[in-house]
N, CA, C and O atoms as a DFTB+ gen file, in Angstrom:
780 C
 N C O
     1  1     125.483     177.281     116.075
     2  2     125.948     177.684     117.404
     3  2     127.263     177.090     117.645
     4  3     128.006     177.759     118.363
     5  1     127.723     175.950     117.191
     6  2     129.055     175.455     117.420
     7  2     130.220     175.978     116.473
     8  3     131.373     175.548     116.525
     9  1     129.791     176.915     115.641
    10  2     130.842     177.345     114.660
    11  2     132.001     178.089     115.451
    12  3     133.097     178.251     114.914
    13  1     131.758     178.501     116.631
    14  2     132.785     179.264     117.438
    15  2     133.706     178.163     118.061
    16  3     134.643     178.597     118.731
    17  1     133.591     176.852     117.950
    18  2     134.112     175.767     118.719
    19  2     134.838     174.984     117.585
    20  3     134.174     174.194     116.913
    21  1     136.129     175.154     117.342
    22  2     136.897     174.670     116.232
    23  2     136.780     173.099     116.359
    24  3     136.896     172.560     117.460
    25  1     136.551     172.391     115.223
    26  2     136.520     170.948     115.178
    27  2     135.596     170.260     116.014
    28  3     135.704     169.048     116.203
    29  1     134.550     171.060     116.611
    30  2     133.533     170.432     117.505
    31  2     132.653     169.409     116.748
    32  3     132.082     168.508     117.363
    33  1     132.547     169.556     115.403
    34  2     131.802     168.712     114.651
    35  2     132.435     167.378     114.370
    36  3     131.811     166.509     113.761
    37  1     133.565     167.213     114.768
    38  2     134.499     166.009     114.515
    39  2     134.423     165.118     115.802
    40  3     134.390     165.591     116.938
    41  1     134.399     163.876     115.532
    42  2     134.505     162.974     116.701
    43  2     135.871     162.947     117.356
    44  3     136.863     163.111     116.646
    45  1     135.988     162.762     118.593
    46  2     137.202     162.823     119.288
    47  2     137.856     161.313     119.210
    48  3     137.231     160.347     118.771
    49  1     139.112     161.260     119.666
    50  2     139.782     159.942     119.616
    51  2     139.038     159.049     120.548
    52  3     138.240     159.476     121.382
    53  1     139.362     157.650     120.354
    54  2     138.838     156.662     121.117
    55  2     139.406     156.736     122.590
    56  3     140.619     156.773     122.796
    57  1     138.578     156.754     123.482
    58  2     139.283     156.917     124.878
    59  2     138.506     155.783     125.713
    60  3     138.380     155.919     126.931
    61  1     137.983     154.656     125.038
    62  2     137.336     153.691     125.871
    63  2     138.316     152.950     126.843
    64  3     137.838     152.384     127.826
    65  1     139.688     152.926     126.611
    66  2     140.632     152.283     127.446
    67  2     140.906     153.163     128.750
    68  3     141.531     152.702     129.705
    69  1     140.440     154.345     128.728
    70  2     140.812     155.259     130.020
    71  2     139.610     155.330     130.874
    72  3     138.488     155.524     130.409
    73  1     139.848     155.178     132.078
    74  2     138.823     155.226     133.082
    75  2     138.905     156.586     133.888
    76  3     139.421     156.677     135.002
    77  1     138.359     157.581     133.220
    78  2     138.309     158.873     133.893
    79  2     137.549     158.987     135.198
    80  3     137.893     159.741     136.108
    81  1     136.435     158.146     135.233
    82  2     135.558     158.169     136.350
    83  2     136.285     157.631     137.634
    84  3     136.201     158.197     138.724
    85  1     136.995     156.505     137.409
    86  2     137.707     155.872     138.434
    87  2     138.899     156.862     138.921
    88  3     139.193     156.945     140.113
    89  1     139.496     157.530     138.014
    90  2     140.495     158.382     138.506
    91  2     140.070     159.443     139.396
    92  3     140.691     159.768     140.408
    93  1     138.960     159.991     138.979
    94  2     138.176     161.165     139.631
    95  2     137.822     160.692     141.106
    96  3     138.132     161.323     142.116
    97  1     137.167     159.560     141.084
    98  2     136.670     159.022     142.534
    99  2     137.841     158.705     143.359
   100  3     137.761     158.884     144.575
   101  1     138.984     158.227     142.802
   102  2     140.031     158.048     143.612
   103  2     140.410     159.371     144.361
   104  3     140.526     159.444     145.584
   105  1     140.595     160.444     143.458
   106  2     140.966     161.726     143.960
   107  2     139.975     162.322     144.980
   108  3     140.321     162.956     145.977
   109  1     138.671     162.043     144.614
   110  2     137.651     162.700     145.554
   111  2     137.685     162.084     146.929
   112  3     137.451     162.740     147.944
   113  1     138.019     160.641     146.931
   114  2     137.931     159.826     148.177
   115  2     139.385     160.036     148.881
   116  3     139.554     159.470     149.961
   117  1     140.343     160.740     148.388
   118  2     141.429     160.845     148.981
   119  2     141.481     161.964     150.097
   120  3     140.574     162.797     150.094
   121  1     142.470     162.042     151.046
   122  2     142.600     163.033     151.920
   123  2     142.938     164.318     151.086
   124  3     143.815     164.365     150.224
   125  1     142.150     165.314     151.446
   126  2     142.507     166.698     150.800
   127  2     143.845     167.228     151.194
   128  3     144.324     167.078     152.318
   129  1     144.427     167.864     150.197
   130  2     145.741     168.573     150.274
   131  2     145.512     169.691     151.131
   132  3     144.547     170.437     150.964
   133  1     146.404     169.854     152.098
   134  2     146.267     171.080     153.166
   135  2     146.891     172.223     152.531
   136  3     147.704     172.067     151.620
   137  1     146.525     173.459     152.999
   138  2     147.075     174.641     152.505
   139  2     148.612     174.745     152.667
   140  3     149.273     175.292     151.784
   141  1     149.142     174.280     153.672
   142  2     150.626     174.235     153.932
   143  2     151.225     173.337     152.945
   144  3     152.224     173.736     152.347
   145  1     150.748     172.175     152.694
   146  2     151.188     171.218     151.920
   147  2     151.296     171.823     150.440
   148  3     152.314     171.636     149.775
   149  1     150.218     172.548     149.955
   150  2     150.020     173.098     148.686
   151  2     151.061     174.413     148.501
   152  3     151.645     174.671     147.449
   153  1     151.157     175.115     149.635
   154  2     152.210     176.273     149.669
   155  2     153.556     175.650     149.347
   156  3     154.258     176.220     148.512
   157  1     153.961     174.597     149.894
   158  2     155.274     173.871     149.704
   159  2     155.391     173.487     148.237
   160  3     156.416     173.761     147.612
   161  1     154.271     172.801     147.622
   162  2     154.254     172.508     146.276
   163  2     154.488     173.673     145.322
   164  3     155.206     173.571     144.327
   165  1     153.795     174.871     145.701
   166  2     154.188     176.010     144.841
   167  2     155.389     176.545     144.901
   168  3     155.887     177.067     143.903
   169  1     156.026     176.490     146.088
   170  2     157.408     177.003     146.176
   171  2     158.376     176.118     145.574
   172  3     159.359     176.607     145.018
   173  1     158.219     174.963     145.620
   174  2     159.190     173.897     144.811
   175  2     159.028     173.917     143.292
   176  3     159.937     173.659     142.504
   177  1     157.823     174.238     142.973
   178  2     157.545     174.513     141.426
   179  2     158.077     175.694     141.000
   180  3     158.644     175.713     139.908
   181  1     157.991     176.770     141.720
   182  2     158.748     178.047     141.323
   183  2     160.249     177.897     141.174
   184  3     160.843     178.438     140.241
   185  1     160.876     177.150     142.106
   186  2     162.218     176.751     141.962
   187  2     162.624     176.099     140.723
   188  3     163.634     176.425     140.098
   189  1     161.664     174.991     140.312
   190  2     161.763     174.179     139.231
   191  2     161.795     175.163     137.905
   192  3     162.635     175.040     137.014
   193  1     160.798     176.114     137.912
   194  2     160.670     176.989     136.771
   195  2     161.848     177.922     136.656
   196  3     162.431     178.010     135.575
   197  1     162.224     178.605     137.672
   198  2     163.384     179.456     137.816
   199  2     164.736     178.790     137.398
   200  3     165.676     179.464     136.976
   201  1     164.782     177.480     137.531
   202  2     166.233     176.775     137.149
   203  2     165.949     176.287     135.844
   204  3     166.741     175.419     135.477
   205  1     165.014     176.600     134.995
   206  2     165.061     176.228     133.565
   207  2     163.896     175.192     133.261
   208  3     163.883     174.641     132.161
   209  1     162.937     174.917     134.187
   210  2     162.058     173.914     133.850
   211  2     160.930     174.411     132.888
   212  3     160.119     173.564     132.515
   213  1     160.803     175.622     132.476
   214  2     159.912     176.132     131.490
   215  2     160.279     175.517     130.086
   216  3     161.392     175.059     129.827
   217  1     159.223     175.558     129.215
   218  2     159.477     175.370     127.860
   219  2     159.463     173.862     127.411
   220  3     159.665     173.582     126.229
   221  1     159.234     172.934     128.311
   222  2     159.141     171.605     127.984
   223  2     157.770     171.052     127.360
   224  3     156.904     171.909     127.187
   225  1     157.505     169.925     127.052
   226  2     156.262     169.422     126.586
   227  2     155.745     168.156     127.272
   228  3     156.504     167.332     127.780
   229  1     154.404     168.044     127.260
   230  2     153.831     166.879     127.942
   231  2     153.556     165.751     127.030
   232  3     153.102     166.002     125.913
   233  1     153.775     164.589     127.376
   234  2     153.308     163.244     126.727
   235  2     152.412     162.564     127.624
   236  3     152.641     162.487     128.831
   237  1     151.261     162.003     126.996
   238  2     150.391     161.315     127.967
   239  2     150.473     159.848     127.731
   240  3     150.520     159.365     126.600
   241  1     150.489     159.108     128.902
   242  2     150.627     157.591     128.730
   243  2     149.347     157.065     129.436
   244  3     148.744     157.753     130.259
   245  1     148.983     155.887     129.099
   246  2     147.806     155.195     129.739
   247  2     148.279     153.819     130.264
   248  3     148.708     152.950     129.505
   249  1     148.191     153.684     131.443
   250  2     148.496     152.249     132.092
   251  2     147.261     151.812     132.765
   252  3     146.761     152.414     133.715
   253  1     146.812     150.786     132.258
   254  2     145.548     149.961     132.957
   255  2     144.512     151.057     133.208
   256  3     143.994     151.146     134.322
   257  1     144.180     151.918     132.191
   258  2     143.089     152.837     132.420
   259  2     143.333     154.228     133.016
   260  3     142.575     155.193     132.915
   261  1     144.518     154.179     133.656
   262  2     144.996     155.426     134.360
   263  2     145.872     156.324     133.359
   264  3     146.686     155.804     132.596
   265  1     145.674     157.561     133.409
   266  2     146.496     158.432     132.490
   267  2     147.669     158.908     133.280
   268  3     147.462     159.082     134.481
   269  1     148.884     159.154     132.811
   270  2     149.886     159.618     133.446
   271  2     150.567     160.642     132.526
   272  3     150.882     160.325     131.379
   273  1     150.797     161.865     133.020
   274  2     151.499     162.861     132.278
   275  2     153.002     162.813     132.567
   276  3     153.441     162.833     133.717
   277  1     153.823     162.747     131.404
   278  2     155.283     162.824     131.500
   279  2     155.806     164.001     130.899
   280  3     155.505     164.337     129.754
   281  1     156.604     164.659     131.657
   282  2     157.037     166.005     131.092
   283  2     158.465     165.853     130.417
   284  3     159.339     165.249     131.039
   285  1     158.680     166.284     129.395
   286  2     160.058     166.275     128.593
   287  2     160.497     167.739     128.615
   288  3     159.779     168.659     128.224
   289  1     161.713     167.881     129.096
   290  2     162.421     169.181     129.253
   291  2     163.724     169.172     128.579
   292  3     164.359     168.121     128.496
   293  1     164.194     170.353     128.057
   294  2     165.417     170.404     127.483
   295  2     166.500     170.288     128.759
   296  3     167.584     169.726     128.601
   297  1     166.190     170.739     129.744
   298  2     167.186     170.824     130.850
   299  2     166.943     169.793     131.955
   300  3     165.829     169.733     132.475
   301  1     167.842     169.053     132.303
   302  2     167.592     167.792     133.209
   303  2     168.096     168.050     134.678
   304  3     167.803     167.323     135.627
   305  1     168.837     169.098     134.748
   306  2     169.331     169.254     136.242
   307  2     168.559     170.473     136.987
   308  3     169.199     171.308     137.626
   309  1     167.401     170.517     136.889
   310  2     166.584     171.707     137.508
   311  2     166.391     171.474     139.016
   312  3     166.340     170.358     139.533
   313  1     166.294     172.598     139.638
   314  2     166.040     172.528     141.119
   315  2     164.676     172.487     141.499
   316  3     163.838     172.658     140.614
   317  1     164.313     172.289     142.660
   318  2     162.940     172.242     143.062
   319  2     162.284     171.034     142.701
   320  3     162.951     170.012     142.543
   321  1     160.982     171.039     142.544
   322  2     160.275     169.874     141.972
   323  2     158.894     170.459     141.210
   324  3     158.184     171.346     141.682
   325  1     158.697     169.866     140.104
   326  2     157.585     170.245     139.331
   327  2     156.402     169.872     140.095
   328  3     156.439     168.853     140.785
   329  1     155.323     170.618     140.040
   330  2     153.987     170.461     140.676
   331  2     153.260     169.297     139.810
   332  3     152.989     169.374     138.612
   333  1     153.020     168.272     140.620
   334  2     152.183     167.134     140.012
   335  2     151.009     166.993     141.107
   336  3     151.214     166.432     142.184
   337  1     149.884     167.493     140.785
   338  2     148.746     167.238     141.687
   339  2     147.712     166.193     141.087
   340  3     146.497     166.301     141.252
   341  1     148.268     165.258     140.435
   342  2     147.563     164.297     139.863
   343  2     146.699     163.349     140.759
   344  3     147.264     162.774     141.689
   345  1     145.563     163.179     140.571
   346  2     144.504     162.401     141.255
   347  2     144.543     162.920     142.692
   348  3     144.488     162.046     143.557
   349  1     144.627     164.172     143.090
   350  2     144.691     164.731     144.279
   351  2     143.291     165.481     144.584
   352  3     142.682     166.003     143.650
   353  1     142.794     165.526     145.899
   354  2     141.746     166.159     146.205
   355  2     142.021     167.651     146.628
   356  3     142.746     167.912     147.588
   357  1     141.431     168.575     145.897
   358  2     141.885     169.976     146.079
   359  2     140.854     170.713     146.597
   360  3     140.824     171.918     146.349
   361  1     139.898     170.149     147.353
   362  2     138.619     170.803     147.823
   363  2     138.917     171.846     148.964
   364  3     138.107     172.748     149.177
   365  1     139.974     171.740     149.634
   366  2     140.165     172.632     150.793
   367  2     141.066     173.941     150.432
   368  3     141.321     174.831     151.243
   369  1     141.483     173.910     149.141
   370  2     142.423     174.939     148.874
   371  2     141.854     176.336     148.155
   372  3     140.909     176.287     147.367
   373  1     142.459     177.464     148.471
   374  2     142.197     178.629     147.775
   375  2     143.076     178.803     146.555
   376  3     144.292     178.892     146.726
   377  1     142.589     178.855     145.403
   378  2     143.241     178.736     144.109
   379  2     143.253     180.006     143.278
   380  3     143.830     180.111     142.196
   381  1     142.597     180.909     143.854
   382  2     142.598     182.292     142.957
   383  2     144.011     182.634     142.895
   384  3     144.816     182.453     143.808
   385  1     144.294     183.213     141.590
   386  2     145.675     183.847     141.347
   387  2     146.759     182.890     141.468
   388  3     147.906     183.332     141.535
   389  1     146.545     181.575     141.508
   390  2     147.622     180.665     141.717
   391  2     148.547     180.683     140.413
   392  3     148.067     180.786     139.285
   393  1     149.811     180.582     140.647
   394  2     150.763     180.658     139.466
   395  2     151.550     179.434     139.500
   396  3     152.509     179.262     140.253
   397  1     151.033     178.447     138.511
   398  2     151.551     177.238     138.406
   399  2     151.607     176.813     136.922
   400  3     151.084     175.753     136.577
   401  1     152.235     177.624     136.036
   402  2     152.338     177.093     134.611
   403  2     153.243     175.794     134.545
   404  3     154.105     175.550     135.389
   405  1     152.964     174.992     133.469
   406  2     153.743     173.752     133.254
   407  2     153.617     172.782     134.361
   408  3     154.549     172.019     134.615
   409  1     152.293     172.769     135.169
   410  2     152.084     171.873     136.158
   411  2     150.962     170.827     135.707
   412  3     150.164     171.028     134.791
   413  1     151.030     169.686     136.494
   414  2     150.169     168.577     136.132
   415  2     148.936     168.413     137.081
   416  3     149.164     168.473     138.289
   417  1     147.743     168.227     136.685
   418  2     146.614     168.219     137.399
   419  2     145.751     166.960     137.024
   420  3     144.565     166.894     137.347
   421  1     146.360     166.014     136.364
   422  2     145.605     164.791     135.802
   423  2     144.707     164.166     136.738
   424  3     145.185     163.799     137.811
   425  1     143.447     163.980     136.501
   426  2     142.551     163.211     137.420
   427  2     142.172     163.999     138.636
   428  3     141.534     163.393     139.497
   429  1     142.486     165.326     138.848
   430  2     142.414     165.928     140.139
   431  2     140.839     166.245     140.393
   432  3     140.017     166.425     139.494
   433  1     140.597     166.275     141.680
   434  2     139.224     166.519     141.954
   435  2     139.175     167.944     142.642
   436  3     139.631     168.144     143.768
   437  1     138.578     168.913     141.858
   438  2     138.640     170.372     142.233
   439  2     137.104     170.902     141.942
   440  3     136.967     172.019     141.443
   441  1     136.151     170.237     142.200
   442  2     134.836     170.778     142.001
   443  2     134.628     172.097     142.991
   444  3     135.005     172.184     144.160
   445  1     133.910     173.124     142.189
   446  2     133.625     174.354     142.895
   447  2     134.816     175.264     143.137
   448  3     134.637     176.255     143.845
   449  1     135.965     175.036     142.640
   450  2     137.034     175.828     143.033
   451  2     137.071     177.019     142.185
   452  3     136.539     177.044     141.075
   453  1     137.773     178.126     142.768
   454  2     137.933     179.334     142.029
   455  2     139.366     179.547     141.508
   456  3     140.224     179.864     142.331
   457  1     139.673     179.414     140.321
   458  2     140.901     179.541     139.712
   459  2     141.040     180.917     139.013
   460  3     141.908     181.090     138.158
   461  1     140.171     181.903     139.386
   462  2     140.194     183.247     138.731
   463  2     141.624     183.805     138.750
   464  3     142.367     183.640     139.718
   465  1     141.976     184.469     137.649
   466  2     143.112     185.156     137.504
   467  2     144.530     184.257     137.767
   468  3     145.610     184.758     138.079
   469  1     144.287     182.911     137.580
   470  2     145.382     181.984     137.679
   471  2     146.228     181.937     136.471
   472  3     145.727     182.110     135.360
   473  1     147.500     181.709     136.638
   474  2     148.366     181.452     135.462
   475  2     148.674     179.989     135.338
   476  3     149.485     179.552     136.155
   477  1     148.188     179.186     134.492
   478  2     148.164     177.813     134.347
   479  2     148.589     177.347     132.990
   480  3     148.370     176.198     132.605
   481  1     149.251     178.329     132.212
   482  2     149.483     177.927     130.830
   483  2     150.430     176.868     130.744
   484  3     151.255     176.675     131.637
   485  1     150.347     176.086     129.586
   486  2     151.084     174.822     129.302
   487  2     150.999     173.728     130.494
   488  3     151.940     172.969     130.727
   489  1     149.856     173.713     131.186
   490  2     149.626     172.692     132.206
   491  2     148.729     171.615     131.624
   492  3     148.252     171.749     130.497
   493  1     148.515     170.645     132.308
   494  2     147.499     169.411     131.947
   495  2     146.519     169.163     132.935
   496  3     146.894     168.978     134.092
   497  1     145.222     169.128     132.626
   498  2     144.195     168.811     133.306
   499  2     143.333     167.713     132.853
   500  3     142.131     167.669     133.117
   501  1     143.964     166.822     132.163
   502  2     143.316     165.645     131.522
   503  2     142.649     164.926     132.641
   504  3     143.173     164.761     133.743
   505  1     141.314     164.454     132.260
   506  2     140.542     163.581     133.151
   507  2     140.169     164.241     134.507
   508  3     139.642     163.544     135.374
   509  1     140.389     165.386     134.696
   510  2     140.054     166.050     136.097
   511  2     138.652     166.307     136.255
   512  3     137.964     166.546     135.262
   513  1     138.160     166.282     137.413
   514  2     136.759     166.686     137.812
   515  2     136.791     168.196     138.222
   516  3     137.347     168.556     139.260
   517  1     136.174     169.066     137.364
   518  2     136.309     170.509     137.531
   519  2     134.974     171.156     137.351
   520  3     134.887     172.304     136.914
   521  1     133.865     170.394     137.702
   522  2     132.431     170.883     137.594
   523  2     132.461     172.113     138.477
   524  3     133.106     172.164     139.523
   525  1     131.732     173.090     137.999
   526  2     131.392     174.460     138.591
   527  2     132.517     175.091     138.919
   528  3     132.383     175.808     139.910
   529  1     133.649     175.080     138.410
   530  2     134.903     175.729     138.806
   531  2     134.812     177.186     138.065
   532  3     134.001     177.399     137.164
   533  1     135.599     178.017     138.474
   534  2     135.605     179.372     137.899
   535  2     137.186     179.565     137.428
   536  3     138.116     179.407     138.218
   537  1     137.348     179.892     136.167
   538  2     138.533     180.092     135.527
   539  2     138.500     181.561     134.896
   540  3     139.153     181.841     133.891
   541  1     137.764     182.384     135.503
   542  2     137.534     183.851     134.950
   543  2     138.913     184.487     134.837
   544  3     139.677     184.428     135.800
   545  1     139.264     185.088     133.713
   546  2     140.445     185.872     133.397
   547  2     141.709     185.111     133.751
   548  3     142.720     185.744     134.054
   549  1     141.706     183.825     133.730
   550  2     142.852     182.937     133.912
   551  2     143.620     182.846     132.569
   552  3     143.019     182.989     131.505
   553  1     145.011     182.598     132.628
   554  2     145.720     182.219     131.596
   555  2     145.839     180.731     131.441
   556  3     146.541     180.078     132.212
   557  1     145.122     180.148     130.394
   558  2     144.969     178.727     130.168
   559  2     145.574     178.475     128.841
   560  3     145.113     177.534     128.196
   561  1     146.537     179.176     128.337
   562  2     146.930     178.961     127.074
   563  2     147.758     177.664     126.929
   564  3     148.646     177.417     127.745
   565  1     147.477     176.823     125.891
   566  2     148.091     175.473     125.703
   567  2     147.716     174.567     126.870
   568  3     148.423     173.592     127.124
   569  1     146.746     174.821     127.514
   570  2     146.374     173.687     128.582
   571  2     145.518     172.568     128.014
   572  3     144.538     172.849     127.323
   573  1     145.827     171.395     128.260
   574  2     145.203     170.236     127.838
   575  2     144.218     169.775     128.758
   576  3     144.561     169.275     129.829
   577  1     142.912     169.912     128.401
   578  2     141.634     169.468     129.367
   579  2     141.062     168.156     128.852
   580  3     139.965     167.768     129.251
   581  1     141.733     167.513     128.034
   582  2     141.085     166.254     127.414
   583  2     140.519     165.508     128.268
   584  3     141.165     165.162     129.258
   585  1     139.151     165.072     128.087
   586  2     138.319     164.143     128.852
   587  2     137.950     164.682     130.192
   588  3     137.397     163.942     131.005
   589  1     138.227     165.953     130.479
   590  2     137.848     166.499     131.804
   591  2     136.369     166.806     131.882
   592  3     135.711     167.017     130.863
   593  1     135.811     166.833     133.192
   594  2     134.541     166.998     133.498
   595  2     134.434     168.423     133.739
   596  3     134.836     168.866     134.815
   597  1     133.921     169.221     132.830
   598  2     133.886     170.731     132.925
   599  2     132.365     171.339     132.801
   600  3     132.114     172.402     132.235
   601  1     131.450     170.536     133.389
   602  2     130.035     171.073     133.365
   603  2     130.034     172.270     134.138
   604  3     130.604     172.328     135.227
   605  1     129.339     173.359     133.559
   606  2     129.084     174.626     134.192
   607  2     130.260     175.469     134.781
   608  3     130.216     176.269     135.716
   609  1     131.328     175.094     134.005
   610  2     132.617     175.903     134.377
   611  2     132.639     177.322     133.636
   612  3     132.238     177.449     132.479
   613  1     133.093     178.273     134.326
   614  2     133.154     179.593     133.788
   615  2     134.614     179.887     133.436
   616  3     135.554     179.883     134.231
   617  1     134.669     180.177     131.944
   618  2     135.966     180.560     131.421
   619  2     135.876     182.020     130.902
   620  3     136.610     182.456     130.015
   621  1     134.940     182.715     131.515
   622  2     134.720     184.141     131.105
   623  2     136.177     184.987     131.026
   624  3     136.926     185.081     131.997
   625  1     136.424     185.523     129.850
   626  2     137.565     186.209     129.581
   627  2     138.841     185.581     129.790
   628  3     139.844     186.285     129.904
   629  1     138.906     184.324     129.851
   630  2     140.034     183.446     130.006
   631  2     140.849     183.572     128.531
   632  3     140.295     183.847     127.467
   633  1     142.147     183.335     128.692
   634  2     143.008     183.110     127.610
   635  2     143.043     181.615     127.234
   636  3     143.824     180.942     127.906
   637  1     142.347     180.984     126.292
   638  2     142.409     179.623     126.076
   639  2     143.049     179.335     124.646
   640  3     142.753     178.375     123.935
   641  1     143.955     180.303     124.352
   642  2     144.760     179.902     122.965
   643  2     145.205     178.664     122.904
   644  3     145.837     178.229     123.866
   645  1     144.989     177.917     121.863
   646  2     145.591     176.462     121.740
   647  2     145.229     175.557     122.818
   648  3     145.937     174.568     123.004
   649  1     144.145     175.787     123.602
   650  2     143.801     174.765     124.598
   651  2     143.153     173.609     123.856
   652  3     142.662     173.719     122.732
   653  1     143.192     172.434     124.608
   654  2     142.577     171.195     123.958
   655  2     141.427     170.674     124.851
   656  3     141.614     170.269     125.998
   657  1     140.278     170.713     124.266
   658  2     139.107     170.220     124.995
   659  2     138.464     168.889     124.402
   660  3     137.277     168.584     124.517
   661  1     139.367     168.206     123.799
   662  2     138.907     166.845     123.301
   663  2     138.159     165.928     124.256
   664  3     138.649     165.562     125.325
   665  1     137.030     165.594     123.856
   666  2     136.136     164.666     124.553
   667  2     135.764     165.080     125.946
   668  3     135.508     164.256     126.824
   669  1     135.739     166.476     126.139
   670  2     135.293     167.011     127.365
   671  2     133.884     167.206     127.543
   672  3     133.193     167.471     126.559
   673  1     133.354     167.100     128.740
   674  2     131.792     167.412     128.883
   675  2     131.854     168.894     129.337
   676  3     132.252     169.205     130.459
   677  1     131.424     169.828     128.374
   678  2     131.332     171.272     128.730
   679  2     129.879     171.746     128.775
   680  3     129.525     172.896     128.516
   681  1     129.095     170.764     129.123
   682  2     127.617     171.226     129.232
   683  2     127.369     172.507     130.197
   684  3     127.671     172.473     131.390
   685  1     126.843     173.541     129.625
   686  2     126.580     174.668     130.491
   687  2     127.826     175.578     130.675
   688  3     127.746     176.512     131.473
   689  1     128.931     175.369     130.008
   690  2     130.146     176.121     130.335
   691  2     129.963     177.461     129.647
   692  3     129.292     177.562     128.620
   693  1     130.615     178.566     130.271
   694  2     130.541     179.963     129.887
   695  2     131.905     180.487     129.278
   696  3     132.915     180.655     129.962
   697  1     131.835     180.705     128.039
   698  2     132.966     181.055     127.341
   699  2     132.900     182.598     126.926
   700  3     133.785     183.052     126.200
   701  1     131.911     183.362     127.359
   702  2     131.930     184.751     127.028
   703  2     133.146     185.521     127.360
   704  3     133.642     185.663     128.478
   705  1     133.556     185.997     126.232
   706  2     134.872     186.915     126.386
   707  2     136.082     186.226     126.363
   708  3     137.137     186.855     126.437
   709  1     136.060     184.864     126.257
   710  2     137.250     183.871     126.231
   711  2     137.972     184.115     124.837
   712  3     137.358     184.442     123.822
   713  1     139.271     183.929     124.897
   714  2     140.011     183.981     123.701
   715  2     140.280     182.539     123.391
   716  3     140.992     181.855     124.126
   717  1     139.646     182.022     122.177
   718  2     139.655     180.703     121.782
   719  2     140.471     180.400     120.575
   720  3     140.373     179.296     120.040
   721  1     141.325     181.379     120.087
   722  2     142.026     181.094     118.941
   723  2     142.983     179.786     119.029
   724  3     143.860     179.640     119.881
   725  1     142.699     178.962     118.117
   726  2     143.537     177.601     118.097
   727  2     142.984     176.664     119.078
   728  3     143.505     175.549     119.090
   729  1     142.049     176.889     119.888
   730  2     141.478     175.841     120.814
   731  2     140.700     174.774     120.007
   732  3     139.980     175.122     119.071
   733  1     140.835     173.511     120.352
   734  2     140.308     172.369     119.767
   735  2     139.122     171.695     120.638
   736  3     139.217     171.525     121.854
   737  1     138.056     171.352     119.908
   738  2     136.898     170.975     120.684
   739  2     136.383     169.563     120.136
   740  3     135.208     169.237     120.306
   741  1     137.235     168.788     119.517
   742  2     136.933     167.507     118.915
   743  2     136.175     166.650     120.027
   744  3     136.617     166.504     121.166
   745  1     134.942     166.083     119.549
   746  2     134.232     165.233     120.523
   747  2     133.652     165.793     121.692
   748  3     133.033     165.057     122.461
   749  1     133.784     167.060     121.927
   750  2     133.313     167.709     123.172
   751  2     131.790     167.887     123.236
   752  3     131.169     168.147     122.206
   753  1     131.170     167.753     124.420
   754  2     129.729     167.915     124.713
   755  2     129.506     169.415     124.919
   756  3     130.027     169.937     125.905
   757  1     128.793     170.137     124.095
   758  2     128.681     171.587     124.131
   759  2     127.353     171.932     124.304
   760  3     127.027     173.038     123.873
   761  1     126.419     171.172     124.889
   762  2     125.057     171.409     125.233
   763  2     124.949     172.747     126.169
   764  3     125.581     172.786     127.224
   765  1     124.244     173.691     125.811
   766  2     124.023     174.825     126.581
   767  2     125.088     175.748     126.926
   768  3     125.001     176.539     127.865
   769  1     126.097     175.641     126.157
   770  2     127.290     176.532     126.389
   771  2     126.937     178.002     126.082
   772  3     126.034     178.277     125.291
   773  1     127.684     178.972     126.738
   774  2     127.536     180.309     126.562
   775  2     128.690     180.776     125.828
   776  3     129.791     180.276     126.060
   777  1     128.526     181.802     124.856
   778  2     129.603     182.198     124.024
   779  2     129.331     183.735     123.767
   780  3     130.101     184.391     123.066
């Protein structure tokens, strides 16, 4: 059953020094981001991308159990501001068709959110709580979901080329129609997944 999930038979890297649960609880207990605040984040991020912010790469750092995403770009004098939704409560937002490639969602709390048709390629969702979310038809190419809580998430028809699901809980996730070329599943929990 797991032969469709590359490297799923291999153990994931040791992450005992990372406290994903604490990060997720912090996000859940924080004041949810308002629609207006999110609209401003998206606008600033689009300025960042338009001024050369695309094409960089993410590095992950762990400080006292908390993961931080650091973005390395070829261009240092970009305008706007890159979207960092790290450890934020996103429960009040409408996220369908959101256009935020190269953004950071580390440790975010977004249970039951609908990301259908979103463009989030080259973003990071490490340690995020995304249970029961919908990513149907989303562009998630090169997204890093390492250690994310992805129980019962729908990835139907999503582009997951080169996505990283290392040490994720994917219990009951739906991958029907998804493109999984190059996606990595080391140490992922794949009980009851649909393919």
